[in-house]
TILUMTI-752426 format. One record per residue (C-alpha): residue in one letter; residue number from 1; x, y, z. Coordinates in steps of 0.001 Angstrom, whole numbers. Layout:
! residues N
<'A' NUM <X Y Z>>
...
This chain:
! residues 630
<'M' 1 <6883 14060 25209>>
<'G' 2 <4232 16974 25418>>
<'K' 3 <3103 18350 29011>>
<'G' 4 <-224 16922 28392>>
<'L' 5 <1424 13428 27724>>
<'R' 6 <3612 13652 30447>>
<'K' 7 <470 14928 32842>>
<'Q' 8 <-1550 11733 31715>>
<'Y' 9 <1473 9456 32169>>
<'L' 10 <2126 10448 35639>>
<'V' 11 <-1846 10226 36446>>
<'Q' 12 <-1532 6335 35462>>
<'A' 13 <1417 5521 36642>>
<'L' 14 <1359 7099 40035>>
<'P' 15 <-1336 4735 41852>>
<'L' 16 <1094 1787 40655>>
<'L' 17 <4398 3432 41961>>
<'V' 18 <2581 3471 45511>>
<'I' 19 <1466 198 45307>>
<'D' 20 <5133 -1036 44174>>
<'V' 21 <6273 873 47092>>
<'L' 22 <3970 -612 49756>>
<'S' 23 <4336 -4285 48299>>
<'T' 24 <8107 -4015 48536>>
<'V' 25 <7878 -2845 52405>>
<'A' 26 <4968 -5693 52731>>
<'A' 27 <6763 -8169 51020>>
<'F' 28 <10038 -7467 53014>>
<'L' 29 <8054 -8015 56054>>
<'I' 30 <6009 -10984 55266>>
<'A' 31 <9101 -12637 53903>>
<'A' 32 <11168 -12018 57500>>
<'W' 33 <7791 -13652 59536>>
<'G' 34 <7788 -16458 57159>>
<'T' 35 <11129 -17279 57499>>
<'N' 36 <11283 -17054 61313>>
<'T' 37 <13821 -13795 61049>>
<'S' 38 <11590 -11096 61837>>
<'G' 39 <13158 -10262 65154>>
<'F' 40 <16937 -10436 63667>>
<'V' 41 <15726 -8337 60549>>
<'I' 42 <13696 -5405 62222>>
<'E' 43 <16666 -4903 64766>>
<'T' 44 <19245 -4708 61911>>
<'H' 45 <20740 -1343 61756>>
<'H' 46 <19302 1027 59328>>
<'F' 47 <16104 -1413 58755>>
<'G' 48 <14001 1665 57487>>
<'L' 49 <16854 3062 55065>>
<'H' 50 <17227 -646 53717>>
<'L' 51 <13534 -556 53422>>
<'A' 52 <13602 2755 51164>>
<'L' 53 <16635 1410 49433>>
<'L' 54 <14795 -1450 48457>>
<'A' 55 <11537 260 47520>>
<'T' 56 <13693 2773 45249>>
<'V' 57 <15588 235 43629>>
<'N' 58 <12313 -1650 42662>>
<'V' 59 <10404 1596 41187>>
<'I' 60 <13690 2036 39342>>
<'V' 61 <13832 -1619 37620>>
<'F' 62 <10171 -1725 36985>>
<'A' 63 <10289 1945 34996>>
<'I' 64 <13201 116 32969>>
<'F' 65 <10983 -2875 32400>>
<'R' 66 <8212 -463 31175>>
<'M' 67 <6035 -1345 34120>>
<'Y' 68 <4246 2057 34683>>
<'N' 69 <3449 2963 30937>>
<'N' 70 <2090 -482 29806>>
<'L' 71 <-1540 -1140 28837>>
<'W' 72 <-2232 -3561 31620>>
<'R' 73 <-6151 -3790 30635>>
<'Y' 74 <-4654 -5930 27649>>
<'A' 75 <-1951 -7874 29556>>
<'S' 76 <-729 -11201 28222>>
<'V' 77 <1551 -13733 29109>>
<'D' 78 <4333 -11841 27925>>
<'D' 79 <4100 -9290 30435>>
<'A' 80 <3967 -11904 33456>>
<'G' 81 <7080 -12823 32033>>
<'R' 82 <8224 -9377 32218>>
<'I' 83 <6933 -8978 35894>>
<'I' 84 <8868 -12108 36529>>
<'L' 85 <12312 -10726 35578>>
<'A' 86 <11548 -7429 36876>>
<'T' 87 <10966 -8599 40443>>
<'L' 88 <13754 -10927 40267>>
<'L' 89 <16395 -8304 39214>>
<'G' 90 <15102 -5723 41662>>
<'S' 91 <15569 -7926 44515>>
<'L' 92 <19124 -9119 43409>>
<'V' 93 <20166 -5596 42738>>
<'G' 94 <18648 -4258 46494>>
<'D' 95 <20619 -7308 48330>>
<'V' 96 <24135 -5806 46631>>
<'L' 97 <23317 -2496 47032>>
<'G' 98 <22616 -3158 50519>>
<'A' 99 <25404 -5156 51385>>
<'V' 100 <27783 -2737 49412>>
<'I' 101 <25612 666 51440>>
<'F' 102 <25022 -848 54821>>
<'G' 103 <27527 -3231 55349>>
<'N' 104 <25752 -6352 56232>>
<'R' 105 <23398 -8995 54561>>
<'L' 106 <20552 -10226 55599>>
<'P' 107 <19595 -13841 55465>>
<'F' 108 <19563 -14996 51534>>
<'R' 109 <16178 -16720 52497>>
<'V' 110 <14782 -13419 53278>>
<'Y' 111 <15495 -12020 49734>>
<'I' 112 <14224 -15479 48235>>
<'S' 113 <10771 -15507 50322>>
<'E' 114 <10712 -11589 49563>>
<'W' 115 <10948 -11829 45919>>
<'A' 116 <8260 -14873 45721>>
<'V' 117 <6060 -12337 47627>>
<'L' 118 <6604 -9324 45743>>
<'F' 119 <6134 -11114 42566>>
<'V' 120 <2652 -12181 43432>>
<'I' 121 <1589 -8933 44823>>
<'V' 122 <2943 -7033 41693>>
<'A' 123 <1219 -9812 39412>>
<'M' 124 <-2205 -9337 41311>>
<'S' 125 <-1839 -5774 41029>>
<'R' 126 <-1416 -5518 37111>>
<'F' 127 <-3874 -8263 36363>>
<'L' 128 <-6689 -7046 38502>>
<'I' 129 <-6473 -4220 36172>>
<'R' 130 <-6552 -6930 33383>>
<'I' 131 <-9606 -8497 34857>>
<'N' 132 <-11414 -5532 35912>>
<'A' 133 <-11610 -4025 32535>>
<'G' 134 <-12688 -6993 31122>>
<'R' 135 <-15888 -7254 33090>>
<'R' 136 <-17547 -5580 30068>>
<'S' 137 <-17957 -8844 27743>>
<'W' 138 <-17447 -12238 29285>>
<'S' 139 <-18705 -14142 26067>>
<'F' 140 <-16756 -17150 26899>>
<'L' 141 <-18730 -17735 30054>>
<'G' 142 <-22122 -17102 27910>>
<'V' 143 <-22695 -13671 28970>>
<'Q' 144 <-23118 -10891 26307>>
<'E' 145 <-23103 -7164 27262>>
<'P' 146 <-26383 -5550 25691>>
<'G' 147 <-25831 -3754 22276>>
<'L' 148 <-22218 -5418 21421>>
<'P' 149 <-22386 -7065 18119>>
<'R' 150 <-22141 -10462 18005>>
<'T' 151 <-18820 -11339 16050>>
<'L' 152 <-17128 -13635 13966>>
<'I' 153 <-13318 -13635 13689>>
<'V' 154 <-11580 -14971 10500>>
<'G' 155 <-8232 -16212 11769>>
<'A' 156 <-7223 -18153 15008>>
<'G' 157 <-3422 -16627 14993>>
<'E' 158 <-1673 -13916 16540>>
<'S' 159 <-3880 -11187 15095>>
<'G' 160 <-6980 -12856 15982>>
<'S' 161 <-5883 -13246 19166>>
<'L' 162 <-5387 -9513 19670>>
<'V' 163 <-8818 -8860 18700>>
<'V' 164 <-10428 -11338 20793>>
<'N' 165 <-8209 -9880 23786>>
<'R' 166 <-9425 -6208 23101>>
<'M' 167 <-13065 -7383 22677>>
<'L' 168 <-13011 -9052 25995>>
<'A' 169 <-11315 -5945 27640>>
<'G' 170 <-13769 -3681 26468>>
<'S' 171 <-12140 -1882 23850>>
<'D' 172 <-14139 1014 22197>>
<'D' 173 <-11824 665 19440>>
<'I' 174 <-12669 -3201 18842>>
<'S' 175 <-15833 -3648 20025>>
<'G' 176 <-18132 -6432 19944>>
<'C' 177 <-18738 -9802 21501>>
<'P' 178 <-16419 -12535 20212>>
<'I' 179 <-18443 -15629 19072>>
<'A' 180 <-16411 -17946 17416>>
<'F' 181 <-13349 -18084 15239>>
<'V' 182 <-12737 -19895 11750>>
<'D' 183 <-9416 -21131 10504>>
<'D' 184 <-8239 -22963 7266>>
<'D' 185 <-5606 -24360 9656>>
<'A' 186 <-7238 -28044 10378>>
<'G' 187 <-4942 -27965 13414>>
<'K' 188 <-6710 -25203 15072>>
<'I' 189 <-10278 -26240 14244>>
<'G' 190 <-12006 -27566 17462>>
<'R' 191 <-9626 -25637 19981>>
<'R' 192 <-10252 -22369 21903>>
<'V' 193 <-8610 -18989 21851>>
<'H' 194 <-9052 -16899 25111>>
<'G' 195 <-11997 -19297 25713>>
<'I' 196 <-13449 -18667 22123>>
<'P' 197 <-14097 -21993 19988>>
<'V' 198 <-12472 -22116 16482>>
<'L' 199 <-15504 -23941 14942>>
<'G' 200 <-14394 -24484 11332>>
<'S' 201 <-12606 -23591 8016>>
<'C' 202 <-12989 -20115 6322>>
<'S' 203 <-15829 -21621 3732>>
<'Q' 204 <-18295 -22448 6511>>
<'I' 205 <-18426 -18276 7072>>
<'P' 206 <-21866 -17794 5588>>
<'A' 207 <-23565 -21007 7193>>
<'L' 208 <-22102 -20058 11132>>
<'C' 209 <-22758 -16434 10686>>
<'E' 210 <-26579 -17668 10101>>
<'Q' 211 <-26611 -20549 12808>>
<'R' 212 <-24697 -18214 15460>>
<'G' 213 <-26607 -14929 14523>>
<'I' 214 <-23594 -13280 13754>>
<'E' 215 <-23638 -9348 12685>>
<'Q' 216 <-20258 -8732 12366>>
<'I' 217 <-16741 -10228 11126>>
<'V' 218 <-13599 -9317 11857>>
<'V' 219 <-10740 -10569 9006>>
<'A' 220 <-7579 -11131 11136>>
<'V' 221 <-5586 -12656 8544>>
<'P' 222 <-2929 -9845 7382>>
<'A' 223 <-267 -12245 6185>>
<'A' 224 <-2982 -14108 3538>>
<'T' 225 <-2058 -13549 277>>
<'R' 226 <-4437 -10850 -1849>>
<'K' 227 <-6071 -14091 -3516>>
<'E' 228 <-6578 -15541 -408>>
<'K' 229 <-8566 -12515 1077>>
<'Q' 230 <-10509 -12160 -1609>>
<'R' 231 <-11932 -15564 -1511>>
<'I' 232 <-12524 -14949 2361>>
<'Y' 233 <-14220 -11611 1521>>
<'D' 234 <-16384 -13353 -1246>>
<'L' 235 <-17678 -15462 1499>>
<'C' 236 <-18269 -12491 3733>>
<'I' 237 <-20154 -10810 973>>
<'E' 238 <-22229 -13904 809>>
<'A' 239 <-22900 -13716 4729>>
<'G' 240 <-24345 -10320 4354>>
<'C' 241 <-22554 -8868 7777>>
<'K' 242 <-20712 -6151 8473>>
<'V' 243 <-16996 -6424 7571>>
<'F' 244 <-13819 -5303 9542>>
<'T' 245 <-10174 -6186 9195>>
<'V' 246 <-7099 -5407 11058>>
<'P' 247 <-4011 -3348 9714>>
<'E' 248 <-1991 -5107 7114>>
<'K' 249 <1320 -4576 8867>>
<'I' 250 <-60 -5171 12579>>
<'K' 251 <2913 -7140 13116>>
<'D' 252 <5360 -4218 12858>>
<'I' 253 <3555 -1939 15160>>
<'P' 254 <5266 -1532 18366>>
<'E' 255 <4041 -3648 21548>>
<'E' 256 <3287 -552 23534>>
<'Q' 257 <1200 857 20973>>
<'L' 258 <-1017 -2456 20240>>
<'G' 259 <-3517 -1035 22411>>
<'R' 260 <-4396 1701 19882>>
<'V' 261 <-4721 -298 16934>>
<'V' 262 <-8064 231 15445>>
<'L' 263 <-10001 -1832 13155>>
<'R' 264 <-10890 -332 9510>>
<'D' 265 <-13625 -973 7045>>
<'V' 266 <-12882 -3594 4178>>
<'E' 267 <-12672 -1683 1134>>
<'V' 268 <-12393 -2166 -2415>>
<'P' 269 <-8893 -2025 -3065>>
<'D' 270 <-8800 -4891 -409>>
<'L' 271 <-10712 -6973 -3120>>
<'L' 272 <-8295 -6661 -5726>>
<'A' 273 <-7314 -10237 -6365>>
<'R' 274 <-3705 -9482 -6862>>
<'D' 275 <-396 -9329 -4752>>
<'E' 276 <788 -6020 -4034>>
<'V' 277 <3672 -4290 -6143>>
<'V' 278 <6458 -3471 -4789>>
<'L' 279 <9320 -1023 -5754>>
<'D' 280 <12203 -3045 -8007>>
<'E' 281 <14910 -1524 -6106>>
<'G' 282 <17247 -3582 -8714>>
<'L' 283 <15791 -1885 -11600>>
<'V' 284 <15849 1119 -10288>>
<'G' 285 <19082 1480 -9730>>
<'D' 286 <20634 4931 -9478>>
<'Y' 287 <18900 7564 -12066>>
<'L' 288 <17287 8695 -8699>>
<'A' 289 <19884 8250 -6338>>
<'G' 290 <21607 11621 -5362>>
<'K' 291 <19432 13743 -8123>>
<'S' 292 <17287 16646 -7928>>
<'V' 293 <13702 14994 -8725>>
<'L' 294 <10997 17674 -9662>>
<'V' 295 <7316 16355 -9339>>
<'T' 296 <4847 18034 -11230>>
<'G' 297 <1136 18157 -9694>>
<'G' 298 <3213 17094 -6636>>
<'G' 299 <197 17829 -4452>>
<'G' 300 <-2287 15370 -6495>>
<'S' 301 <-2971 12062 -5640>>
<'I' 302 <-428 10426 -8093>>
<'G' 303 <2334 13204 -7686>>
<'S' 304 <2237 12990 -3941>>
<'E' 305 <2307 9246 -3876>>
<'I' 306 <5319 9487 -6046>>
<'A' 307 <6712 11585 -4071>>
<'R' 308 <6321 9564 -620>>
<'Q' 309 <7725 6570 -2716>>
<'L' 310 <10685 8232 -3695>>
<'I' 311 <12171 8526 -473>>
<'S' 312 <13456 4834 -557>>
<'T' 313 <15406 5962 -3750>>
<'K' 314 <17522 8499 -1663>>
<'P' 315 <17561 11370 -4016>>
<'E' 316 <19359 14448 -3176>>
<'K' 317 <16507 16648 -3310>>
<'I' 318 <12583 16335 -4025>>
<'V' 319 <10689 19387 -5638>>
<'L' 320 <6710 19662 -5141>>
<'F' 321 <5564 21801 -7859>>
<'D' 322 <1579 22490 -7871>>
<'I' 323 <-827 25376 -8368>>
<'Y' 324 <-2599 24328 -5242>>
<'E' 325 <-1077 25034 -2342>>
<'N' 326 <-3217 23203 543>>
<'T' 327 <-2434 19767 -557>>
<'V' 328 <1428 20522 -1465>>
<'Y' 329 <1695 22154 2491>>
<'E' 330 <48 19021 3748>>
<'L' 331 <2444 16764 1956>>
<'Y' 332 <5638 18838 2609>>
<'H' 333 <4811 18346 6417>>
<'E' 334 <4055 14881 5963>>
<'I' 335 <7348 13377 4010>>
<'S' 336 <9959 16058 5165>>
<'G' 337 <10644 14422 8215>>
<'P' 338 <11191 10922 6854>>
<'A' 339 <13194 12584 3862>>
<'A' 340 <15406 14453 6439>>
<'E' 341 <16294 10774 7977>>
<'H' 342 <17692 9856 4688>>
<'G' 343 <19618 13218 3843>>
<'I' 344 <16793 14248 1555>>
<'K' 345 <15752 17532 1307>>
<'V' 346 <12293 18482 91>>
<'V' 347 <11262 21815 -1428>>
<'A' 348 <7776 22850 -1971>>
<'E' 349 <6993 25453 -5105>>
<'I' 350 <3623 26950 -5739>>
<'G' 351 <2666 27678 -9732>>
<'S' 352 <1118 26359 -12834>>
<'I' 353 <3094 24473 -15305>>
<'T' 354 <1097 26891 -17745>>
<'H' 355 <3064 30278 -16512>>
<'E' 356 <6573 29900 -18103>>
<'P' 357 <8217 32841 -15753>>
<'A' 358 <7186 30541 -12784>>
<'L' 359 <8629 27163 -14354>>
<'R' 360 <11446 28827 -15502>>
<'E' 361 <12429 30054 -11975>>
<'V' 362 <12180 26267 -10130>>
<'F' 363 <14246 24936 -13113>>
<'D' 364 <16911 27844 -12325>>
<'R' 365 <16658 26957 -8735>>
<'H' 366 <16545 23435 -8397>>
<'S' 367 <18377 21791 -11521>>
<'P' 368 <16009 18956 -11661>>
<'D' 369 <18041 15560 -13262>>
<'V' 370 <14581 13469 -13146>>
<'V' 371 <10967 15524 -13784>>
<'F' 372 <7993 13277 -13375>>
<'H' 373 <4997 15120 -14983>>
<'A' 374 <1909 14552 -13200>>
<'A' 375 <270 17833 -13301>>
<'A' 376 <-3103 17759 -15335>>
<'H' 377 <-7054 18657 -15336>>
<'K' 378 <-7845 15218 -15390>>
<'H' 379 <-12007 15229 -14304>>
<'V' 380 <-13554 13725 -17612>>
<'P' 381 <-16888 15471 -17236>>
<'L' 382 <-15727 18846 -16539>>
<'M' 383 <-13175 18985 -19035>>
<'E' 384 <-15658 18142 -21665>>
<'F' 385 <-17382 21674 -21151>>
<'N' 386 <-14059 23617 -20229>>
<'P' 387 <-11874 22535 -23345>>
<'R' 388 <-9953 25230 -23608>>
<'E' 389 <-8729 24975 -19812>>
<'A' 390 <-7925 21394 -20824>>
<'I' 391 <-6126 22058 -23427>>
<'E' 392 <-4322 25086 -22089>>
<'N' 393 <-3097 22834 -18941>>
<'N' 394 <-2919 19605 -20474>>
<'V' 395 <-1356 20202 -23792>>
<'L' 396 <645 23847 -23706>>
<'G' 397 <1430 23040 -19780>>
<'T' 398 <2961 19705 -20855>>
<'K' 399 <4713 21292 -23798>>
<'N' 400 <6271 24189 -21320>>
<'V' 401 <7475 21030 -19146>>
<'V' 402 <9086 19179 -21627>>
<'D' 403 <11047 22120 -23236>>
<'M' 404 <12375 23341 -20065>>
<'A' 405 <13736 19732 -19275>>
<'D' 406 <15163 19552 -22568>>
<'E' 407 <16713 23045 -22209>>
<'Y' 408 <17950 22748 -18643>>
<'G' 409 <19482 18925 -19826>>
<'C' 410 <17091 16788 -17325>>
<'N' 411 <18269 13258 -17453>>
<'H' 412 <14659 11988 -17444>>
<'F' 413 <11329 13029 -17949>>
<'I' 414 <8364 10940 -17218>>
<'L' 415 <4886 11686 -18061>>
<'I' 416 <1975 10403 -16451>>
<'S' 417 <-511 9243 -19122>>
<'T' 418 <-4191 7346 -19127>>
<'D' 419 <-5645 4683 -20821>>
<'K' 420 <-8133 7473 -21912>>
<'A' 421 <-5629 8539 -24244>>
<'V' 422 <-6251 5536 -26514>>
<'N' 423 <-8858 6126 -28926>>
<'P' 424 <-10400 9157 -26671>>
<'T' 425 <-14087 9723 -26938>>
<'N' 426 <-13415 12849 -24481>>
<'V' 427 <-11557 16007 -24549>>
<'M' 428 <-9436 14984 -21145>>
<'G' 429 <-8354 11646 -23303>>
<'A' 430 <-7776 13543 -26483>>
<'T' 431 <-5171 16347 -24524>>
<'K' 432 <-3604 13440 -22836>>
<'R' 433 <-2777 11919 -26348>>
<'M' 434 <-1588 15151 -27596>>
<'C' 435 <775 14950 -24450>>
<'E' 436 <2068 11391 -25579>>
<'M' 437 <2487 12796 -28723>>
<'I' 438 <4848 15846 -27550>>
<'V' 439 <6956 13529 -25277>>
<'Q' 440 <7445 11022 -28527>>
<'K' 441 <8373 14273 -30778>>
<'K' 442 <10533 15755 -28871>>
<'A' 443 <12352 12584 -27304>>
<'E' 444 <13191 12368 -31166>>
<'S' 445 <16046 15599 -31050>>
<'S' 446 <16720 15659 -27015>>
<'Q' 447 <19432 14301 -24989>>
<'T' 448 <16907 13730 -22284>>
<'V' 449 <15130 10656 -22046>>
<'F' 450 <11729 11228 -22530>>
<'A' 451 <8954 8522 -21691>>
<'A' 452 <5200 8093 -20958>>
<'V' 453 <3444 5785 -18472>>
<'R' 454 <-103 4696 -19575>>
<'F' 455 <-2532 3149 -17145>>
<'G' 456 <-5887 3294 -15880>>
<'N' 457 <-8037 4510 -12795>>
<'V' 458 <-6262 4708 -9587>>
<'L' 459 <-8372 3897 -6384>>
<'G' 460 <-9124 6701 -3926>>
<'S' 461 <-7695 9294 -6492>>
<'H' 462 <-9512 13056 -6036>>
<'G' 463 <-12564 12610 -8130>>
<'S' 464 <-12568 9199 -8644>>
<'V' 465 <-15484 6669 -7965>>
<'I' 466 <-14964 5318 -4813>>
<'P' 467 <-14359 8315 -2595>>
<'L' 468 <-17966 8953 -4319>>
<'F' 469 <-19419 5852 -3474>>
<'K' 470 <-18497 6230 -94>>
<'R' 471 <-19732 9397 287>>
<'Q' 472 <-23344 8431 -805>>
<'L' 473 <-23173 5247 1198>>
<'K' 474 <-22585 7464 4306>>
<'E' 475 <-25461 9689 3222>>
<'G' 476 <-27778 6817 3172>>
<'G' 477 <-27734 6362 -1128>>
<'P' 478 <-28459 5692 -3207>>
<'L' 479 <-25248 4943 -5130>>
<'T' 480 <-25207 6280 -8697>>
<'V' 481 <-23370 4297 -11513>>
<'T' 482 <-23865 5308 -15022>>
<'H' 483 <-24246 2107 -16705>>
<'K' 484 <-25003 -1355 -15283>>
<'D' 485 <-22399 -2920 -17534>>
<'I' 486 <-19537 -28 -17691>>
<'T' 487 <-16016 -1617 -16631>>
<'R' 488 <-12822 266 -15919>>
<'Y' 489 <-9089 -1109 -15095>>
<'F' 490 <-8016 -416 -11482>>
<'M' 491 <-4978 -199 -9586>>
<'T' 492 <-3867 1339 -5988>>
<'I' 493 <-2261 4441 -6139>>
<'P' 494 <801 3288 -4376>>
<'E' 495 <806 384 -7089>>
<'A' 496 <763 3091 -10001>>
<'S' 497 <3263 5258 -8197>>
<'R' 498 <5829 2236 -8142>>
<'L' 499 <5523 1156 -11393>>
<'V' 500 <5687 4606 -13033>>
<'I' 501 <9471 5249 -11019>>
<'T' 502 <10152 1504 -12300>>
<'A' 503 <9615 2467 -15908>>
<'G' 504 <11530 5375 -15781>>
<'A' 505 <14754 3161 -14967>>
<'L' 506 <13530 1160 -18341>>
<'A' 507 <12820 4196 -20538>>
<'K' 508 <15564 4595 -23158>>
<'G' 509 <13436 7541 -24993>>
<'G' 510 <10310 8111 -26948>>
<'E' 511 <8475 4788 -25271>>
<'I' 512 <5207 4820 -23805>>
<'F' 513 <5013 2032 -21184>>
<'V' 514 <1831 361 -20176>>
<'L' 515 <1066 -1007 -16656>>
<'D' 516 <-529 -4291 -15952>>
<'M' 517 <-4092 -3557 -14582>>
<'G' 518 <-5118 -6714 -14080>>
<'E' 519 <-8890 -7449 -15129>>
<'P' 520 <-11265 -4850 -15835>>
<'V' 521 <-13945 -4596 -13029>>
<'R' 522 <-17405 -3812 -13484>>
<'I' 523 <-18520 -669 -11344>>
<'Y' 524 <-21993 -1895 -10724>>
<'D' 525 <-20283 -5024 -8926>>
<'L' 526 <-18012 -2679 -6909>>
<'A' 527 <-21059 -682 -5909>>
<'E' 528 <-22812 -3813 -4489>>
<'N' 529 <-19753 -5019 -2905>>
<'L' 530 <-19514 -1814 -1000>>
<'I' 531 <-22866 -2528 310>>
<'R' 532 <-22731 -5681 1673>>
<'L' 533 <-19474 -5367 3112>>
<'S' 534 <-21385 -2627 5276>>
<'G' 535 <-23643 -5016 6269>>
<'L' 536 <-26564 -3720 4325>>
<'T' 537 <-28705 -5217 1528>>
<'V' 538 <-28839 -3744 -1967>>
<'G' 539 <-32392 -2894 -3160>>
<'E' 540 <-33848 -2807 920>>
<'D' 541 <-31381 -774 2922>>
<'I' 542 <-29881 1016 193>>
<'E' 543 <-30600 1659 -3710>>
<'I' 544 <-28154 1587 -6689>>
<'K' 545 <-29339 3915 -9473>>
<'V' 546 <-28136 3822 -13042>>
<'T' 547 <-28066 7466 -14156>>
<'G' 548 <-26687 7230 -17764>>
<'L' 549 <-23130 7930 -19131>>
<'R' 550 <-21893 10766 -18658>>
<'P' 551 <-20434 13436 -21288>>
<'G' 552 <-17555 11608 -22961>>
<'E' 553 <-17473 8776 -21095>>
<'K' 554 <-16723 5229 -22422>>
<'M' 555 <-18357 1957 -21881>>
<'Y' 556 <-15011 298 -21301>>
<'E' 557 <-11134 1305 -21731>>
<'E' 558 <-8079 460 -23881>>
<'L' 559 <-4813 449 -22672>>
<'N' 560 <-3275 649 -26311>>
<'M' 561 <-4763 1045 -30092>>
<'G' 562 <-5095 -2013 -32033>>
<'D' 563 <-1677 -1088 -34012>>
<'E' 564 <284 -110 -31282>>
<'P' 565 <2905 -2933 -30716>>
<'T' 566 <3639 -4046 -27231>>
<'H' 567 <6480 -5561 -25860>>
<'P' 568 <7464 -7320 -22535>>
<'T' 569 <10221 -5513 -20316>>
<'A' 570 <12477 -6655 -17387>>
<'N' 571 <9491 -5742 -15149>>
<'G' 572 <6700 -8313 -15672>>
<'L' 573 <3621 -5893 -14738>>
<'I' 574 <5192 -3128 -17818>>
<'T' 575 <5223 -3645 -21173>>
<'V' 576 <6046 -908 -23422>>
<'I' 577 <4691 209 -26798>>
<'C' 578 <7313 81 -29593>>
<'G' 579 <7032 2518 -32783>>
<'V' 580 <5442 5934 -33223>>
<'R' 581 <2375 6749 -35196>>
<'P' 582 <2383 8659 -38098>>
<'E' 583 <695 11992 -36270>>
<'V' 584 <3566 12276 -34171>>
<'E' 585 <5900 13663 -36844>>
<'T' 586 <3843 16920 -37064>>
<'A' 587 <3139 17328 -33211>>
<'W' 588 <4481 20787 -33244>>
<'E' 589 <2072 22053 -36020>>
<'R' 590 <-613 20274 -33861>>
<'V' 591 <438 22163 -30942>>
<'A' 592 <236 25107 -32712>>
<'L' 593 <-3227 24593 -34372>>
<'L' 594 <-4721 24224 -30344>>
<'E' 595 <-2989 27499 -29244>>
<'R' 596 <-4280 29258 -31943>>
<'S' 597 <-8016 27876 -31554>>
<'L' 598 <-8178 28790 -27843>>
<'N' 599 <-10411 31659 -28359>>
<'L' 600 <-13151 29414 -30114>>
<'D' 601 <-16395 28268 -28913>>
<'V' 602 <-16920 24935 -26848>>
<'N' 603 <-17608 22701 -30230>>
<'S' 604 <-14988 24654 -32496>>
<'L' 605 <-12473 23837 -30080>>
<'K' 606 <-13377 20206 -29804>>
<'G' 607 <-13319 20076 -33830>>
<'K' 608 <-9834 21425 -33763>>
<'L' 609 <-8787 19058 -31179>>
<'A' 610 <-10092 15878 -33466>>
<'E' 611 <-7991 17836 -35917>>
<'A' 612 <-4787 17585 -33712>>
<'V' 613 <-5666 14070 -32651>>
<'P' 614 <-6740 11902 -35375>>
<'T' 615 <-8019 9089 -33212>>
<'Y' 616 <-10447 11458 -31300>>
<'A' 617 <-13907 10745 -31777>>
<'V' 618 <-15290 13901 -30817>>
<'Q' 619 <-18943 13573 -29269>>
<'D' 620 <-21205 16568 -29942>>
<'Y' 621 <-22618 18286 -26610>>
<'L' 622 <-24491 21417 -26378>>
<'H' 623 <-22904 23853 -24226>>
<'G' 624 <-24982 24126 -20680>>
<'N' 625 <-24811 22395 -17435>>
<'V' 626 <-22785 19325 -16809>>
<'P' 627 <-24639 16535 -15951>>
<'N' 628 <-23590 14257 -13562>>
<'A' 629 <-20178 15999 -13236>>
<'Q' 630 <-19539 14427 -9897>>
């Protein structure tokens, strides 16, 4: 505990400690008077020392029962039980120690009465804090604190109860005036939780919001499935109120930390109608356990999450390799502690995959058994006007890492690819398709298992649409969409990373694995839902502006080419593309062509990229400023 925290703890605990000492003395005297033994008790030898002993024992027992660091403003029935046990144990221990130390025992009825009085005084001192803290929002008496939003709570269970408790206690982290609950459990409808009525089922959310003048909704059903939550969120969107939710793992939060739980905004990942993908440890087996694992692009969105997920697989070492030191530094300090608890060493290395000497140094120093290759330039509009950088980093950099993995005898090499590599219309997608060809070609002659994993957009990654929407929303709009009907596949970063690790276990060599991305999502719908979840009205409070397709942007993405046969794997969320397209056989000649062409102008270099990647439908853009590059 830091010095500041210790000081804060003492400031909060000292008044209660003083009250408990005085309560012990008062309870003892009241008990002696009430049992008609006051004269005998007061005249007892060592009476003052006996009281001091009892007070000391009570303080120690109360501390053991965490009665000085509890947030009493959120006191509950469980806390009342704790007070009963603490005061009872304190009285019993005091009785026994008093008899041992002073050689005589006071009448037993004195201790019984003293315990009862002590419990009442101690309980009152704690629950007065709870009552005083709750004075700001007595909504169950029909009184509403000015400025507090009228709130509907979805879910009348433990999480919903916590939300109301915090609101009635005047919490700044969970503020609002609770008006009503809704819950799909018919047995709860018509009942009350902390005085707040359960008025109906979730299907009545829009009607109740209109009838009761609801201003915000708190969704407190962390155990519900994604599909159930999506139905609830759709109803909340229809109601047009600001929507919050509780943390997903609120039940795992220690009791003493519940007072610091805060509501969070409902975000787009919450709207995906799919249950969270978990790491298939049965399939992962031991291809990572006890191994040295290198993650290139380790500071990026996907690379950093792969590193986090690797901890549960218990490798010997995780090597983070990236050219951008800031994100690697942050990730290193985030995961090195949890990794050390599992006996895993985390190492941060700074360098570029295009710099062969730096790369060789990393392989010399760490002898990686497994490589997850996530390093890449991925921003579509920027790469459209910087094809040399895209080719040098994505293609030639990947060739460097592939050659090194083969030379040093790595067991597995997994390339992170993209749906934009399928029939690409942009430079970034074409370079990633070239990376797939490199991996498949090397797999033909290497003892290393080379494979690629192909998936769509990941929510919340650097440069993705959701952070852009959130920034635009914060700035008051408009939210920009390139086309009203454009669609994309979406997956959360943890989901994608877990499936990448699982795909590595399935690889035999030369495969391209495709992740199940669910149904494609219309970007315009995402923008509308994000606005409505913020309690705003599209077109009135904030606009959505259609800006036109960006350079290289497709209306929709594909996960495999028409002539690529796919087959299921042991993991139902991963399919594998079998067979190799003809152009892979001349992959090294195609890489050499691109390497010779790096000094050409933008459009000429794109032409050479189209020669190297036959499925690339090059779009001719004049070199200039990058429109809508964000």
